[in-house]
TITI-874949 format. One record per atom (N, C-alpha, C, CB): x, y, z; residue in one letter. Coordinates in steps of 0.05 Angstrom, whole numbers, plus 32768, in hexadecimal, padded with zeros to 4 digits. Glycine has a CB too. Example, Ala and Ser with C-alpha at 12.3 -4.5 7.8 and 13.67 -1.06 7.14 Angstrom:
2
81087F8E809CA
80F67FA6809CA
81087FBE809CA
80E27FA780B5A
81017FD3808ES
81117FEB808FS
81028001809DS
811A7FF48072S
This chain:
360
80117FE88000M
800080008000M
801180198000M
7FED80008018M
800A802D7FF0N
801980467FEFN
801780558009N
801080577FD7N
802C80638010D
802C80758028D
801E808E801FD
8049807A8032D
80078094802BS
7FF780AB8022S
800480C6802AS
7FDB80AA802ES
801880C5803BT
802680DD8043T
803B80E5802FT
803280DB805FT
804280D3801DK
805780D9800AK
804B80E97FF2K
806480C08000K
805D80F87FE5I
805581067FCCI
805B80F47FB5I
806581227FC9I
804680EB7FA7R
804980D87F91R
804F80E77F77R
802F80C77F8FR
806680E07F6BV
806F80EF7F53V
806E80DD7F3BV
808B80FA7F58V
806280E77F26L
806380DA7F0CL
807B80E57EFDL
804980DE7EFBL
808F80D57EF7V
80A880DE7EEAV
80A580D87ECCV
80C180CF7EF5V
80A580EE7EBCV
80A080EB7E9FV
80BA80F17E91V
808A80FF7E96V
80C580DC7E83G
80DE80DE7E76G
80F380CF7E86G
80E780FB7E72G
810480BF7E77A
811880AF7E85A
813380B27E78A
811080917E85A
813980C97E6CG
815380CF7E61G
816680D87E77G
815180E47E4BG
817B80E77E70N
818E80F07E84N
818280FE7E9CN
81A381027E77N
817181127E96M
816581217EACM
814F81117EBAM
8159813B7EA1M
813E81037EABG
812980F37EB8G
813580DE7ECBG
811880E67EA3G
814B80D27EC2R
815880BE7ED3R
816180CA7EEDR
817080B17EC4R
816F80E17EECS
817A80EE7F04S
816480F77F16S
818C81067EFCS
814E81017F0BH
8138810A7F1CH
812A80F27F29H
8124811A7F0CH
812780DD7F1AA
811A80C57F26A
812A80BA7F3DA
811680B07F10A
814580B97F39L
815680AF7F4FL
815480C17F67L
817380AD7F45L
815180DB7F62A
814D80EE7F78A
813480E97F88A
814D810B7F6EA
811E80E57F7AY
810580DF7F87Y
810780C57F98Y
80EE80DD7F73Y
811580B27F8DA
811780987F9BA
8128809B7FB4A
812480837F88A
813980B07FB6S
814A80B47FCDS
813F80C77FE2S
816580BE7FC4S
812980D57FDCI
811E80E87FEEI
810580DD7FFBI
811781037FDFI
810480D98015P
80EF80CB8023P
80D380D6801EP
80F480CA8040P
80D180F0801AE
80B780FD8017E
80AA80F77FFCE
80B9811B801AE
80B980ED7FE9F
80AE80E77FCFF
80AA80C97FCBF
80C180F27FB9F
809880C27FB9E
809480A77FAFE
808F80A87F91E
807D80997FBEE
809D80977F82I
809980977F65I
807E80897F5EI
80B1808A7F56I
806B80987F53A
8052808C7F4BA
8056807B7F32A
803D80A27F45A
806780837F21A
806E80737F09A
808480817EF9A
8055806E7EF7A
809380727EEAI
80A5807D7ED5I
8096807B7EBBI
80C1806D7ED5I
809380927EAEC
808380927E95C
8094809B7E7EC
806B80A67E98C
809880897E6BT
80A7808F7E52T
80A0807B7E3DT
80C580907E57T
80A180837E24R
809B80717E0ER
80B580647E04R
808E80807DF7R
80CC806C7E0ER
80E580617E06R
80EC80497E18R
80FC80777E07R
80E780327E0DE
80EB80197E1DE
810780167E27E
80E380017E0CE
811B801C7E16E
813780197E1EE
813E802A7E36E
8149801F7E07E
813680447E35S
813C80567E4BS
812E804E7E64S
813480737E43S
811580467E62R
8106803E7E7AR
811280257E87R
80E880387E72R
811980117E76A
81257FF87E81A
813F7FFE7E90A
812A7FE47E6AA
814F80107E85S
816980177E91S
816480257EACS
8179802A7E7FS
815180377EADL
814B80457EC6L
813F80327EDBL
8138805D7EC1L
812C80217ED2M
811F800F7EE5M
81337FFD7EF4M
810A7FFE7ED7M
81497FF77EE7A
815D7FE67EF3A
816B7FF57F0AA
81737FDE7EDEA
8169800F7F0BE
8176801F7F21E
816280267F37E
818280387F15E
814980217F32L
813480287F46L
812B80107F56L
811C80357F38L
811F80157F6DP
81157FFE7F7EP
81037FEC7F6EP
810780097F97P
81047FD27F74D
80F27FBF7F67D
80D57FC67F6CD
80F87FA27F72D
80C57FC37F57G
80A97FC97F5AG
80A17FE57F53G
80A07FC37F75G
80B57FF67F4CT
80AE80117F43T
809C80107F2BT
80C880227F3DT
8084801C7F2CP
8071801B7F15P
807C80287EFCP
805680277F1DP
807380207EE5Q
807A802C7ECCQ
8063802C7EB9Q
8092801D7EBFQ
8064803F7EA6C
804E80427E92C
805980517E7AC
803680517E9FC
804880537E65N
805280607E4DN
803D80757E41N
8058804C7E38N
8027807A7E50D
8013808D7E47D
800F80A27E5CD
7FF8807E7E41D
801A80BA7E56Y
801A80D07E6AY
7FFE80D87E72Y
802980E77E5FY
7FED80DF7E5FE
7FD280E87E66E
7FC280D37E76E
7FC380F07E4DE
7FC580BA7E6DK
7FB780A47E7BK
7FC180A17E98K
7FBA808A7E6CK
7FDC80A57E9BA
7FE780A27EB6A
7FDE80B87EC8A
800680A37EB4A
7FDB80D17EBEL
7FD080E77ECEL
7FB580E07ED9L
7FCF81007EBEL
7FA480D57EC8I
7F8880CF7ECFI
7F8780B77EE2I
7F7880C97EB6I
7F9680A27EDCE
7F9380897EECE
7FA380897F05E
7F9B80717EDAE
7FBB80947F05L
7FCD80947F1CL
7FC780AB7F2FL
7FEA80947F14L
7FBC80C17F25K
7FB780D87F35K
7FCF80E07F47K
7F9E80D37F47K
7FE580E67F3BP
7FFD80ED7F4AP
7FFA81087F58P
801680ED7F38P
800A810C7F6DD
800A81267F7AD
801B813A7F6BD
801481247F97D
802F81307F5DA
804281407F4FA
804C81327F35A
805B81477F61A
805681437F23V
806081387F09V
807C81447F04V
804C813F7EF2V
808E81347EFCC
80A9813D7EF4C
80AC81397ED6C
80BF812D7F04C
80B0814E7EC7I
80B1814E7EAAI
80CE81517EA0I
809F81647E9EI
80D9813C7E94S
80F4813C7E89S
80F481317E6DS
8107812B7E9BS
80E1813B7E5DT
80DE81337E41T
80E981487E2FT
80C0812E7E3BT
80E581457E14Y
80EF81597E02Y
80E181747E05Y
80EC814F7DE5Y
80EF818A7E00P
80E581A57E06P
80CA81AB7DFBP
80F881B97DFCP
80C381A17DE3D
80AA81A87DD7D
8092819B7DE5D
80AA81A07DBAD
809781897DF8T
8081817D7E07T
807E818A7E23T
8087815F7E0BT
8090819B7E2BH
808F81A67E46H
807581B67E4BH
80A781B97E4BH
806E81C77E39Y
805681D77E3DY
803C81C67E3FY
805281EB7E27Y
803781B57E2BP
801E81A57E2DP
801E81927E45P
801981967E14P
803581857E4AF
803681727E61F
803281817E7CF
805181637E61F
803F81987E7EC
803D81A87E97C
802081B17E9BC
805081C07E96C
801481BB7E85K
7FF881C57E87K
7FE581AF7E90K
7FEF81D17E6CK
7FE881977E84L
7FD781807E8BL
7FDA81797EA8L
7FDE81687E79L
7FF381797EB2A
7FF881727ECEA
7FEC81867EE1A
801681707ED3A
7FF081A07EDBL
7FE481B57EEDL
7FC681B47EEDL
7FEE81D17EE4L
7FBA81AF7ED5E
7F9D81AE7ED4E
7F9381957EE3E
7F9481AD7EB6E
7FA481817EE5A
7F9C81697EF4A
7FA1816C7F12A
7FAC81517EEAA
7FAA81847F1BG
7FAE81897F37G
7FC981807F42G
7F99817D7F46G
7FDD817D7F31C
7FF781737F39C
800B818A7F3DC
8002815F7F25C
801D81877F4FH
803581987F50H
8047818F7F39H
804481957F6CH
805781A17F2EV
8067819B7F17V
808481A47F1AV
805B81A77EFDV
809681917F14F
80B281987F0FF
80B781927EF2F
80C681877F22F
80C081A67EE3T
80C681A17EC7T
80E281AA7EC0T
80B281B07EB5T
80EF819B7EAFE
810881A37EA4E
810581BD7E94E
8115818D7E93E
811B81CB7E91K
811A81E37E81K
811B81DC7E63K
813181F77E88K
811281ED7E51P
810482067E57P
80E782007E5FP
810482187E3FP
80DB82127E6EL
80BF820E7E77L
80AC820B7E60L
80B782257E89L
80B0821A7E4BA
809E82197E33A
80AC82247E1BA
808382287E39A
809F82247E05E
80AB822D7DECE
80A6824A7DE5E
80A2821C7DD5E
809782587DF6S
809382757DF3S
809082827E0ES
807A827B7DE1S
8096829C7E10A
809382AA7E29A
807682AA7E32A
809E82C67E27A
806482AC7E1FE
804782AC7E26E
803F82927E33E
803682B17E0CE
8049827C7E28Q
804382627E34Q
804F825F7E50Q
804D824B7E22Q
8067826A7E54C
807382697E6EC
806282787E82C
809082767E6DC
805982907E7BR
804882A07E8DR
802E82917E93R
804382BC7E81R
802382857E7EE
800A82767E82E
800D82607E96E
8000826B7E67E
802282517E95L
8026823A7EA7L
802B82447EC4L
803E82297E9EL
803A825A7EC7V
803F82647EE1V
8025826E7EEDV
8054827C7EE0V
8015827C7EDEE
7FFB82867EE8E
7FE8826F7EEEE
7FEE82997ED3E
7FE9825A7EDEL
7FD882437EE3L
7FE082357EFEL
7FDA822F7ECCL
7FFA82327F02A
800382267F1BA
7FFB82367F33A
802282237F1AA
7FFE82507F31R
7FF682617F47R
7FD882617F4CR
8000827E7F42R
7FC982607F37S
7FAB82607F3BS
7FA282457F47S
7F9E82647F20S
7FB182307F42K
7FAA82167F4DK
7FB682117F68K
7FB482007F39K
7FC882237F71G
7FD6821F7F8AG
7FEA82097F8AG
7FC2821B7FA0G
7FF682047F72K
800981EE7F6FK
802581F87F6AK
800081DC7F57K
803881E97F73T
805481EF7F6FT
805D81E97F53T
806681E07F83T
806A81FD7F46L
807681F97F2CL
809382007F2EL
8067820A7F16L
80A581ED7F2AA
80C281F17F2BA
80CE81E97F11A
80CF81E17F43A
80E281F87F08V
80F081F47EEFV
810D81EC7EF4V
80EE820D7EDCV
811881DA7EE4G
813281CF7EE9G
814981E17EE4G
813581B67ED9G
814D81F67EF4Y
816482077EF2Y
817981FC7F05Y
815D82257EF9Y
818881E97EFBI
819A81D97F0CI
81B181E97F17I
81A581C27EFBI
81BA81FE7F09L
81D0820E7F14L
81C9821D7F2DL
81DA82217EFFL
81AF82227F31R
81A6822F7F49R
81A9821E7F62R
818882377F46R
81AE82047F5FQ
81B281F27F75Q
81D081EC7F7AQ
81A381D97F71Q
81E181F87F69H
81FE81F17F6AH
820C82067F7CH
820A81F07F4EH
821981FD7F92P
822682107FA4P
823B82227F97P
823482007FBAP
824A82177F84S
825F82277F77S
8253823C7F64S
827282147F67S
823D82357F57W
823082487F45W
8222825E7F56W
821B823B7F33W
821882567F6DI
820D826A7F80I
8223827D7F88I
8200825C7F98I
823A82737F8EK
825182837F96K
825A82947F7FK
826882717FA0K
825A828A7F67F
826282997F4FF
825182B27F4CF
826082877F36F
823782AE7F4FV
822482C57F4EV
822A82D97F64V
820782BB7F4FV
822F82CF7F7CE
823582E07F93E
824E82F17F8EE
823982CF7FACE
826382E57F83V
827C82F37F7EV
827783087F68V
829282E07F76V
826883017F53A
826283147F3DA
8256832D7F47A
825083067F28A
8246832C7F5CK
823983447F67K
824C83567F76K
8223833B7F7AK
8265834E7F7AT
8279835F7F87T
828B836D7F72T
828A834E7F9AT
828683697F59L
829883737F44L
8290838E7F38L
8299835F7F2DL
827B839A7F44G
827183B47F3AG
825F83B17F21G
828983C67F33G
825783C87F17K
824683C87EFFK
825183DC7EEBK
822883D07F07K
824D83D77ED1P
823E83C07EC5P
825083A77EC5P
823583C77EA9P
824383917EBFL
825183777EBDL
8252836E7EA0L
824383627ECEL
826883617E99V
826A83537E7FV
826B83357E85V
8284835C7E6FV
825883267E7BM
8255830A7E81M
825982F97E68M
823A83037E8EM
826C82E77E69R
827482D67E52R
827182B97E59R
829282DD7E49R
825F82AB7E4BM
825A828F7E52M
8254827F7E39M
8242828D7E65M
825D82667E3AN
825682547E24N
825582377E2EN
826A82567E0CN
824A82267E1EL
824B82097E23L
824781FB7E09L
823582007E38L
825E81F87DFBN
825D81E97DE1N
826281CB7DE7N
827381F47DCEN
825581BA7DD8Q
8257819D7DDDQ
825E818E7DC3Q
823C81937DE8Q
827681827DC4Q
827F81717DAEQ
827281567DB2Q
829F816F7DADQ
825981547DA9S
824A813B7DADS
824C81297D95S
822C81427DB3S
824B810F7D9BY
824D80FB7D86Y
823F80E17D91Y
826B80F57D7EY
823B80CE7D7FG
822F80B57D87G
821380B97D93G
824180A77D9BG
820E80AD7DAAK
81F480AE7DB7K
81ED80CB7DBFK
81F3809C7DD0K
820180DA7DC9N
81FC80F67DD1N
81F381077DB9N
821481027DDEN
81FF81037DA2W
81F881127D8AW
81DC810A7D81W
820C810D7D73W
81D580F17D83E
81B980E97D7CE
81A580F77D8EE
81B680CA7D7EE
81AC80F97DA8T
819A81077DBBT
819881247DB3T
81A481047DD8T
81AF81307DADH
81AF814D7DA6H
819F81527D8CH
81CC81567DA2H
81A181407D79K
819281447D60K
817481437D66K
819A812E7D4CK
816C81327D77S
815081307D7FS
8147814A7D8CS
814A81197D91S
815881547D9EL
8152816E7DABL
815181857D98L
816681747DC1L
816481867D86L
8167819C7D73L
814F819D7D5FL
8181819A7D64L
814181877D5DS
812981877D4BS
811381997D57S
811F816B7D47S
8115819F7D71S
810081AF7D7DS
810A81C87D8BS
80F1819E7D91S
812581CB7D8EI
812F81E17D9DI
814B81E87D95I
812D81DC7DBCI
815382017D97S
816F82087D91S
818082067DAAS
817182257D85S
819A82027DA8P
81AB81FF7DC0P
81AC82187DD1P
81C781F87DB8P
81A882307DC5I
81A982487DD6I
818F824A7DE7I
81AD82617DC5I
817A823D7DDEV
8161823D7DEEV
816382277E04V
814882397DDDV
816B820F7DFBD
816B81F97E0ED
817E81FD7E25D
817381DF7DFFD
819782037E21C
81AB82077E36C
81AD82247E3EC
81C681FD7E2EC
81A682367E2CG
81AA82537E32G
819A825D7E49G
81A282637E1AG
818382517E50V
8173825B7E66V
8183825A7E80V
8159824A7E69V
819482457E84H
81A582447E9CH
81B6825C7E9FH
81B6822A7E9CH
81C482637E89Y
81D982777E8BY
81CE82947E8AY
81ED82737E75Y
81B982997E7CV
81AD82B47E7EV
81A082B77E99V
819882B87E67V
819682A17EA5D
818C82A37EC1D
81A282AB7ED4D
817F82887ECAD
81BA82A07ED0V
81D182A77EE0V
81D882C57EDCV
81EA82967ED9V
81D782CE7EC3M
81DC82EA7EBDM
81C882FD7ECBM
81DB82EF7E9FM
81AF82F57ECBC
819A83057ED8C
819F83067EF6C
817E82FA7ED2C
81A882F07F01Q
81AE82F07F1EQ
81C583027F24Q
81B482D47F28Q
81D983027F13M
81F183127F17M
81EB83307F15M
8207830B7F03M
81DC83387F02T
81D783547EFDT
81C0835F7F0FT
81D083597EE0T
81AD834E7F15E
819483567F23E
8188836E7F15E
819A835D7F41E
8189836D7EFAS
818083837EE9S
816E83787ED3S
819883937EDDS
815D83897EC8R
814A83817EB4R
8158837E7E98R
813383947EB2R
815583687E8AP
815F83667E6FP
814F83787E5CP
815E83487E65P
815D83867E4BT
814F839A7E3AT
814E83927E1CT
815B83B57E3DT
816483857E13R
8164837D7DF6R
817583657DF2R
816D83957DE4R
816F83567DDDV
817C833D7DD8V
8181833A7DBAV
816C83257DE2V
8197832F7DB2S
819C83287D96S
81A8830D7D95S
81AF833D7D88S
81A582FF7D7FG
81AF82E47D7DG
81B882DD7D61G
819A82D17D86G
81C882C97D5EL
81D082BE7D44L
81D282A07D46L
81EB82CB7D3BL
81D182937D30G
81D282767D30G
81D7826B7D14G
81B9826A7D3CG
81DE82527D13T
81E282457CF9T
81E182277CFCT
81FD824D7CECT
81DC82197CE6Q
81DB81FC7CE5Q
81F581F17CD9Q
81C381F27CD4Q
820381E17CE9L
821E81D77CE1L
821D81BA7CD8L
823181DA7CF8L
820581B07CD3T
820381947CCBT
81EB81907CB9T
820081827CE4T
81EC817C7CA8D
81D581757C97D
81C4815F7CA3D
81DE816D7C7BD
81CA81597CBDE
81BB81447CCBE
81A2814F7CD9E
81CD81367CDFE
819D81697CD7L
818681767CE3L
817281807CCEL
818F818D7CF5L
815881827CD5P
8145818D7CC3P
814C81AA7CBBP
8129818C7CCEP
814381B37CA4A
814881CF7C9CA
813D81E27CB0A
813C81D47C80A
814D81F77CB6G
8144820C7CC9G
814C82077CE6G
8127820F7CC7G
815681EF7CECK
815F81E87D07K
817C81ED7D0AK
815881CB7D0EK
818481FA7D1FI
81A182017D23I
81AD81F17D39I
81A3821F7D29I
81C781EC7D37N
81D581DF7D4DN
81EC81F07D58N
81E181C47D43N
81ED820A7D50Y
81FF821D7D5CY
81F082387D5FY
821982217D4BY
81F382447D76G
81E6825E7D7AG
81F5826F7D8EG
81CA825A7D84G
81F082897D8DH
81FE829D7D9EH
81EA82B37DA5H
821782A87D90H
81E882BB7DBEL
81D682D17DC5L
81E682E77DD4L
81BF82C77DD6L
81DC82FF7DD1Q
81E683167DE0Q
81CF83247DEDQ
81F683297DCDQ
81D2832A7E07V
81BD83377E16V
81C883507E24V
81B083237E2AV
81B883657E24T
81BF837E7E31T
81AC83837E48T
81BF83967E1DT
81B6838D7E5EF
81A583927E76F
81A283B07E7BF
81B183847E8FF
818E83B67E8BN
818783D27E90N
819E83E17E9FN
816E83D37EA1N
81AF83D37EADD
81C583E07EBCD
81DE83E37EABD
81CB83D07ED5D
81DC83DC7E91G
81F383DE7E7FG
820383C47E7DG
820583F37E89G
81FD83B07E8DS
820A83967E8BS
820483887E71S
820383847EA3S
821783787E68V
821383697E4FV
821D834C7E53V
822183777E37V
8210833A7E44G
8219831E7E46G
821683107E2CG
820A83107E5CG
822782FC7E28W
822382EA7E10W
822482CD7E19W
823882F07DFBW
821582BD7E09Y
821582A07E0EY
821782937DF3Y
81FC82977E1DY
8227827E7DF2E
822C826F7DD9E
822782517DDEE
824982747DCEE
821A82447DCBA
821682277DCEA
8215821A7DB2A
81FC82217DDDA
822582047DAFG
822481F57D97G
822681D77D9EG
823C81FD7D84G
821781C77D8FW
821781AA7D94W
821E819B7D7BW
81FC81A17D9EW
822E81867D7DG
823381757D66G
824F816B7D65G
822C81837D4DG
825581577D54P
8270814C7D51P
8284815F7D46P
826F81337D41P
827B81757D3AM
828D81887D2EM
8297819E7D41M
828081957D16M
828B819F7D59M
829281B67D6BM
82AE81B47D76M
827E81B67D82M
82BA81CB7D78S
82D581CE7D84S
82D381CC7DA3S
82E281E87D7CS
82E881BF7DAEE
82E981BE7DCCE
82FF81D17DD6E
82EF81A27DD5E
830A81E27DC5T
831F81F47DCET
831682077DE4T
832A82037DB6T
82FE82127DE1A
82F482257DF5A
82D682207DF9A
82FA82427DEDA
82CF82087E01F
82B282027E03F
82A782097E1FF
82AE81E57DFEF
82B8820F7E32F
82AF82137E4EF
82B9822E7E58F
82B981FC7E60F
82AA82437E52I
82B1825E7E5BI
829B82687E6DI
82B582727E43I
82A2826F7E86K
828F827A7E99K
829E82917EA7K
828582647EAEK
829982A97E9ED
82AA82C07EA5D
829882D97EA9D
82BE82C57E8ED
829E82E87EBEV
829083027EC2V
82A483177ECAV
827A82FF7ED8V
82A2832E7EBDV
82B583447EC1V
82A5835D7EC9V
82C583497EA7V
82AF836C7EDDG
82A483857EE5G
82B983997EEAG
829383827EFFG
82B283B27EF0P
82C783C77EF5P
82DB83C07F0BP
82B983E17EFCP
82D283AF7F1EL
82E483A97F35L
82F3838F7F32L
82D383A87F4EL
82EF83817F1BG
82FE83697F17G
82EE83547F07G
8306835D7F31G
82F5833B7F0BS
82E883267EFCS
82E7830C7F0CS
82F783207EE1S
82D582FA7F04A
82D382E07F10A
82CF82CC7EF9A
82BB82DF7F24A
82DC82B67EFCS
82DC82A17EE7S
82DA82857EF3S
82F482A37ED4S
82CA82747EE8I
82CA82587EF0I
82E1824B7EE2I
82AF824A7EE9I
82F3823F7EF1V
830B82327EE6V
830682147EEAV
8325823B7EF5V
82FC82077ED5A
82F681EA7ED7A
830B81DB7EC7A
82D981E57ECCA
832181D67ED4T
833781C97EC7T
833081AD7EBCT
834F81C67EDAT
8321819E7ECCD
831981837EC4D
830181847EB2D
831481727EDCD
82EC81927EBBA
82D381937EABA
82D781A17E90A
82BD81A17EBBA
82EA81B47E8FG
82EF81C27E77G
830481B67E65G
82F781DE7E7DG
830D819E7E6CA
832281917E5CA
831781857E42A
832F817A7E6DA
832881817E2FR
832081767E15R
8313815A7E1AR
833781747E02R
82FE81557E0BG
82F0813B7E0EG
82DA813B7E22G
830481277E14G
82D681527E31K
82C281537E46K
82A981627E3EK
82CE81607E5EK
82A8816E7E26S
829281807E20S
827781717E1ES
8297818E7E06S
827781577E19S
825E81487E17S
8256813B7E31S
826181337E02S
8266813F7E47S
826081337E61S
824C81447E70S
827A81317E71S
823681377E78V
822181457E87V
822C81507EA1V
820981327E8DV
823C81407EB0D
8247814A7EC9D
825981627EC5D
825781337ED6D
826881637EAFA
827A81797EAAA
826B81947EA6A
828B81737E92A
825281927E9EH
824381AB7E98H
823E81BC7EB1H
822981A47E8BH
823E81AF7EC8T
823881BE7EE1T
825081C17EF3T
822181B17EF0T
826681B37EEDQ
827E81B57EFEQ
828A81D07EFEQ
829281A07EF6Q
829581D97F15T
82A381F27F16T
82C081EF7F1FT
829482057F2AT
82C481DD7F33E
82DF81D77F3EE
82EA81EE7F4EE
82F281D07F27E
82EC82067F42R
82F6821D7F51R
82EE82377F42R
8315821C7F56R
82EE824D7F51I
82E782677F46I
830082797F49I
82CE82747F54I
830982857F34L
831F82987F34L
831482B47F37L
833182957F1BL
831C82C27F4CV
831282DE7F50V
832A82F17F4CV
830682E27F6CV
832783047F3AH
833C83187F35H
833183337F3CH
834583177F17H
834183437F4BR
8339835E7F52R
834983737F43R
833C83637F71R
833D83897F3BS
834A839C7F2AS
835683B47F3AS
833883A77F15S
835583B27F55K
836083C87F65K
837E83CB7F61K
835A83C27F83K
838683E57F5DK
83A283EB7F58K
83AF83FA7F6FK
83A583FB7F3EK
83C883F57F74G
83D784037F88G
83E1841E7F7EG
83EE83F27F92G
83F1842C7F8ET
83FB84477F87T
840E84467F6FT
840984537F9FT
841A842F7F6BN
842D842C7F54N
841F84237F3AN
844384197F5BN
840484217F3CG
83F584197F24G
83F383FB7F20G
840184257F0CG
840183EC7F30E
840083CF7F2EE
83E783C47F3DE
841A83C27F3AE
83DE83AD7F33L
83C783A07F41L
83CF83997F5DL
83BE83877F31L
83BD83A07F70E
83C4839D7F8CE
83BF83817F97E
83B483B07F9CE
83A683767F96P
83A2835C7FA2P
83A983457F8FP
838583597FABP
83B1832F7F9AA
83B683187F8AA
839C830A7F82A
83C983047F99A
839C82FD7F6CD
838482EE7F64D
837E82D87F79D
838782E17F48D
836482D37F7CE
835B82C07F91E
834C82A87F84E
834982CE7FA5E
835282917F8DY
834382797F84Y
833082717F9AY
835682627F7DY
8317826D7F93I
830382637FA6I
82FD82467FA0I
82EA82757FA6I
830282357FB3D
82FB82187FB0D
82E582117FC3D
831482067FB5D
82D082057FB9L
82BA81FC7FCAL
82BB81DE7FCDL
829F82057FBEL
82B981D57FE6D
82BA81B87FEBD
82A281AA7FE0D
82BC81B3800AD
828B81B87FDFD
827281AB7FD5D
827081AE7FB7D
825981B87FE3D
827881987FA9E
827781987F8CE
826581807F83E
829481957F80E
824B81847F84P
8238816E7F7EP
823A81657F62P
821C81767F85P
8236814B7F5DD
823481417F42D
821881457F37D
823C81237F40D
8213813D7F1EH
81F981427F11H
81E281367F20H
81FA81377EF4H
81E4811D7F29D
81CF81107F37D
81C8811E7F52D
81D580F37F3DD
81DD81277F60E
81D981357F79E
81CB81507F74E
81F381397F88E
81D3815E7F5FL
81C681777F58L
81A881737F53L
81D481857F40L
81A2815E7F45C
818681587F3FC
817781517F59C
818381407F2CC
818481447F6CR
8178813F7F86R
817281597F94R
818A812D7F97R
8185816C7F93R
818081867FA0R
816A81957F92R
819A81967F9FR
816781927F78E
8150819F7F6AE
813681937F75E
8152819A7F4CE
813581797F7AQ
811C816D7F84Q
811781757FA1Q
811E814F7F81Q
812C81797FB1L
812881837FCCL
811D81A07FCBL
814381837FDCL
812581B07FB8F
811A81CB7FB4F
80FD81C97FACF
812A81DA7F9EF
80F681B67F9AF
80DB81B17F92F
80CA81A97FAAF
80DA819B7F7CF
80D581987FBAL
80C7818F7FD3L
80C181A67FE5L
80D8817A7FE1L
80D581B87FE9D
80D081CF7FFAD
80B981E07FEFD
80EA81E07FFCD
80B881E27FD5G
80A281F17FC9G
808781E47FCEG
80A681F47FABG
808681CA7FCBI
806D81BB7FD0I
806481BE7FEDI
8070819E7FC9I
807781BC8000L
807181BD801CL
806E81DA8027L
808781B0802CL
807181EE8015G
806D8209801DG
80858215802CG
8055820C802EG
809C8208802AK
80B482118038K
80C482258027K
80C581FA8040K
80BD8227800EA
80CB82397FFBA
80B782487FEAA
80E082297FEAA
80BC82617FE6D
80AB82717FD4D
80B882717FB8D
80A8828F7FDED
80AA82667FA5L
80B682627F8AL
80AF82797F77L
80AC82487F7EL
80A5828F7F81T
809D82A67F70T
80B582B07F5FT
809282BD7F81T
80CB82B67F6CE
80E282C07F5EE
80ED82AB7F4AE
80F982C87F72E
80ED82927F53H
80F6827C7F42H
80E6827B7F28H
80F482617F51H
80CC827D7F2BQ
80BA827B7F13Q
80BD82947F02Q
809D82787F1CQ
80BF82AC7F0EN
80C382C47EFEN
80DD82C37EEFN
80C282DD7F11N
80F182B87EFBS
810B82B57EEES
810A82A27ED7S
812182AC7F03S
80FA828D7EDAA
80F7827A7EC4A
80EA82877EACA
80E782617ECDA
80D782987EB1I
80CA82A77E9BI
80DE82BA7E8EI
80B282B77EA5I
80ED82C87E9ER
810082DC7E94R
811682CF7E84R
810C82EB7EACR
812182B97E8DA
813782AC7E7EA
812C82A17E64A
814282947E8EA
811382977E64S
8107828D7E4BS
810382A47E37S
80ED82807E50S
80FB82BB7E41E
80F782D37E30E
811182DA7E21E
80ED82EB7E40E
812782D97E30I
814182E17E25I
814A82CE7E0FI
815682E37E3AI
814A82B47E14V
815482A17E01V
8141829E7DE9V
815882857E0DV
812782A17DEDL
8114829F7DD7L
811682B87DC5L
80F7829C7DE1L
811C82CF7DD2A
812182E87DC3A
813A82E57DB2A
812383007DD5A
814F82D87DBDA
816782D47DADA
816282C37D95A
817D82C77DBFA
815182AE7D98D
814A829D7D82D
813B82AC7D6DD
813A82847D8CD
812882BD7D76Q
811982CE7D63Q
812B82E17D55Q
810382DD7D73Q
813E82ED7D63S
815183007D57S
816182F37D41S
8164830B7D6DS
816B82DB7D46F
817A82CD7D31F
816982C97D18F
818482B27D3CF
815082C27D1CR
813F82BB7D06R
813582D47CF6R
812782AB7D0FR
813182EA7D04N
812883027CF5N
813D83177CF1N
8110830F7D03N
815583137CFCG
816C83257CF7G
816A833F7D06G
816E832A7CDAG
815983417D1AE
8155835A7D29E
815B83567D47E
813983657D25E
8165836C7D53T
8167836C7D70T
814C836E7D7DT
817A83837D7AT
8146835E7D91I
812C835D7D9EI
812D836D7DB8I
8123833F7DA3I
811B83807DBAK
8118838F7DD2K
810583817DE5K
810E83AC7DCDK
810C837F7DFFL
80FC83717E12L
80EC83857E23L
810E83607E25L
């Protein structure tokens, strides 16, 4: 018999993210997996082998919502399903954790947030860097560098084999600057605490393995109301260079801060999921000069003992989701930030396609 005090979660999707979230639910006493739902037999079989015996499984999402009546739904499917799946879950009275992006348009994002609030349900989006101690510290240090800020970030992935097949499936519905870009423009917004005012973007298709009009390389530039500027670059595929695929850098009048990921940023690591969130250490440089005009303080390295791997970060995301469900955390800012980040990356995609800078 199910424990009625537990929060029963329907986990939809069993790929990289679905697997990690499912393992998180299995490890947190307050949750119980209502079922693993996916149409991909291979992915489901692989995940079921890691979960407790007897964990339910199914392959029809809408039917599972009706028959299982879960308390919550975790959505880790392809981006073009996030909006309809999330809407169905909220309308069924479920709390929702969904992978990013929340939806394919800013209007849809706002609609889902308003629906969750009207239903009194928790809606959390998978902004995994918000749970990472080193990224939290990176944002904190950036706020000591003065204004305006210049923020330089990228995450290019030299993907091949199974990873390239996954990327091609993703690229059929979303560009890389939208899919991963929401993480990094969210970081920029946290650093500046300022309103984004305009966005421009560019992109191109570097392979004939994608449908016409779909890109596997993109770049965005965003300007903020306080004069800060940032760029983000993302490219996926076997042709991508690994020379400078891992840049996380912020510069202000008072100095700079950079993530120095010697291991995660090494050649051959760009397709590693764990490498995408690793920081290892933060280099802080101060621009203060002495009377002789020379730089006064020495550069500082900040090392944090808490360097969670990908599965642990997903577990922390689910603990955050749990706090929202239990009323221990107010998710208003989190949800507003999810809308804002989506607005920026979607505007960049629009800019690339119409050749114009988009005012926000």
